[in-house]
N, C-alpha and C positions, 0 to 999 in steps of 0.2 A: 288801228287794229287793236282789239282788246285781247288780253291774255287771261285765261281763266285757269285756275289750279286744277290739275288733273284729279279726278276722284281717287279715293284710296283704293288700291288694288288688293283684294283679299287673297291670302294664301290658300284658304279653304272656303267652301260654301256648303250650306245645307238648306233644304226646303222642308219646313215643318208645317206647311199650310194645311196638311191633312191630319195633323195631330191635334189633340185637346190637352189642356192642362190636367195633371202635372207632367204628361209626357213631353210637352214642348220643351221644358227646361231639361229634362232627363236627357233627351236626344242632344240638346245643345251642350250640356255638361259632358256627356260622353265624348263628343267630338272635340271639345276644348281639351279634355284630358289626353287625347292622342296627339295634340299639337305641341310644338316647342314654344318656350316663353318668347314673347314679342311677336309671334305670328298673328295674323288677322283672320278672323272668321266672319263671313257674311251669312246672316240668318234671315231667310224669307219666312214670314209668319203672317197669319190671318187672325183677326179678331182682337177685341179689346183686352180680354184676360191674358193671352200670351204677350201682348204688347206691354202690359203692365209688369207681368211676372218675369219674363226672360231677362230684360235689362236689369231689373232689381236683383234677381237671383245671381246674375253674372257679377254685378258690383259686390254683392255679399261674399262671393267667392274670391274677390280681390282683382277681378279683371276690369278693364277699362272700356266703357261704351264710347266709341269714336263717333257715332252718329246714328240717327234713326231717319230713314227716308220713307215718306208716305207715297205709296204708289196707287192710291185709291182703295181698292178692297184688300190689299196686302201692304206690308211694310218690310223694309230691309233694315235689320239691326246689325251694325258693324261693331265687333268686339275685338279688342287686343288681348291676347292671353297674358296673364300675369307671369 
């Protein structure tokens, strides 16, 4: 029997697949600001520009990127609030 670690369970999640930059990080930043330090946010996004900008901007704000999951036409970026 193989044991796999359970995926990180986010405290909050948002779907910004309908947004375009710069609104993708604006929406993410606003959600992070309403969270407590250490809580985890799962962000569903679509497109190359948000995939580059959201993780970079979150890191610039001092948050930690825990992972980026490729789901084909969308991605899930998991962020721990600073």
